[in-house]
N, C-alpha and C positions, 0 to 999 in steps of 0.2 A: 537172137540179135540180128538186125539187118545190116550191120556193119561191124567188122572186127577192127577195133582201134589199136594202134601201137604208137609208141613214141620213139625218139631218136636212140634211147637206151636199148631198144629191141633190135636195132639194125646190126646185121652182120657185115653188110657192105651196102652199096647204093641200090642193089637189086634184091637183096634178101633180108628177111627179118626172122627172128626166132622168138616165139611167145612161150613163156613158162608159167604164167599165172594159172594156178590150179582151177579157178572158176571158169576161165575161158577154155582151158583144155577139156574140162568136164562138159562144157556146152558143145564144143566141137565134136566130142565123142558121142555123148548121150542124146543130145537134142538134134544137132545137125547131121549126126552120123557121117561125118566127113571122112574121106579116105584119100590117100595120096593120089594126085591127079585131078582132084576136084578143084574147081575155080569158085572163089568166094569173094564177096565185097570186103575190101580192106581200106583203111584210111589212116593217114598220119595225123596225130593229134596236133592241131594248129596248122595243118597243111591241106593237101589235096587227098582225094580218095580215088579208088579204081578197083582193079581186079588183082587177086592174089591166087597163084596156083600152089596148092598144098603139096610140098615135096616129101614131108615126113611128119608122122604124128605118133608119139609114144608117151609114156608116163613122164618123161623129162621135159618134153616140149614139142612145139609144132614149128616147122620151118616152111616159110612161104617165099616164092619168087613173086615180086610185086611189080605192078605197072599202074602208076597213079596218074590219071589223065583228066580228072574231073574236079571242078571246084565245088565246095560245099554249098548247100542251099543259101539263098540270101537271108540275112537276119531280119527280124521285125524291127522297125524303127521305134522301139518302145523302151522306156525305163519303167519297170514295174516296181511300185512301192507296195509291198505286201505285209500287212500285219502278221506277225509270226504265228503260223497255224499250230494247232496242237501236234505233238510229235508224230503220232501215227498218220496224220494227214500231210505233214511236211514232206515226207519222202515221196509220196505220190505227186504232190504239187510240184516239187522240184523237177521230177521226171517229165511231167506234162508240159510245163512252161519251157523247159529246155528243148523238148521235141518240137514244140511249136515255133521255136526260133528266137526266144527272148535272150538277149545278150547282156542286159544290164538289169540286175535284180537287187533290191534293197529290202531286207527283212527288218521290220520296224516294230517297236514296242508301242502299244496303245493301251488305253485304260482297261479294256476287256481282254487283254492278253494276260494269262496267268504268268506271274513272275517265275514260277518254277519251270516254265517251258525253256527259259534261257539256260537252264542247267541240264537240259536233256542230252543224253549221249548222241542223239540224232544230229546235234550241232557240231560234233567233232569233225575236224577237217576231212578225215578219211571217209566218214559217213557221207558228208556233203558231196565230196568228189565222186564217190561211188554212184550216187543217184544222178548227178549231172552227166556222168559218162553213160549211164543207162539211157538217159534221154537222148544223148547224141547218137548212140548206136541205133536207137529206134528210128530216128529220122535221117539216118545216113548223113550226119553232120560231123564236123571235126573241130569246131570252134567252141571252146568252153565259155560259158557266160562269166561276166564279172559280177561277183557277189559281195555286197556290203552288209554289215550288221549295224543297226542303230537301236541300241537298247534304251535310249532316252528320247522320248518324243519331242519335248519342247526345245532342247538344244539343236536337234536336227532341223526342226521346222524353222527356227529362228536364224541359225547360223550357217547351215550348209545347203539346205534345199533351195532357197531363193536363187543362189548362184547357178543352180543346175537346171533352171527352168527357161533360160534365155533361148528363144527361137523354137520353143516347144509348145504344143497344145496340152494343157493340163486338165485332166478329168478325174473326178472322184466318183467311184461307183458305190452307190448307197441306196437302200430302199427308201422310197418316198420322195426322191428327187424329181424335179419338175420335167426334165428333159429325158427323152428316150435316148439310149446309147446310139451314137451315130454309126454309120456303116462305111466300109471301104475307104478308109483314110489312107493318104499317102504321106502326110506330113509327120514329123517326129512327135511322139506323144509321151507324156508322163502320166501313168495311170495308177491311181491309189485305190487299193482294195482293202477293206477292213477285215476284222476277225469274225468268228461265227456270230457273235452278237451285234456286229456292226460297229461303226465309229460312234462315239458319244457326241452330243451336240457341240461341245467345245472343240473337239477335233475337226468336225466338219466346218465349223466357223473359221478356225485357223487356216485350214486348207483353202477355203473359199476366199479368204482375205489375201492369199497369195496369188489368186487368179484361177483357181481350180473351178471348173464347171461341174455341178452335180448331175449325174446321169443314172438311169435305172434300166433294168432288163425286163421289167414287167411286174406283175403282182406276186409272182412266186418267189419265195425265199429259198435260195440255193445254198448248198454247201460251198465252202470256199473253193475247193478244187474244181467243182462244177462251174461256179461263177467265173473264175479266172479263165477257164477254157472257153466258155461261151463269150466272154468279153473280147478275148483276143481274136477268136474266129470272126466275130462280128466287126470289130474295128479294122481288121486287115484282111 
């Protein structure tokens, strides 16, 4: 991990924190091979980040003296509408988009999303949070994304999405679209990305009726996690 995250529950006082999570302690011991006196990057979840001097490390916990003097990286101005990926891909995708700076994410049901995906253990709150935190730690970020679930396509498209598009450029990434994905945008964007098999024509039509412009990344058909990363890197 590039950043050790803590929250206010870990504080001993304004200058000291104590971490007791077994996974983080194992990482400190076995991966970073940290020893008392070492300085590591630490950050307050939802706040600033900086340096932490390790005062003690044992099986019960790690105590740091902290100095937080840096703001987290700027977020991407994007609302990502992502058709729910298959469970084994969801974890990696959450980590990737969080590391890239996505702060608003909606997981959406579409025709080609298996209904069983919505019962996956990967959608448990603790699992989702774990992968979001891993993405933050990778990027030295402290701000968790806001995540929504929309298991019904039509009510979301008709009742909620229109009010979320004001002042935003709306793009749907889908093979065969006429326009190439733009580069280096600075304006707020709502980006819709389909499942492995893509959106069905009805879904494309409904999104375009709301003002979404269809864009593509070229002739190659990419996995969702690859496509999302490529789109975000190109757009911003």
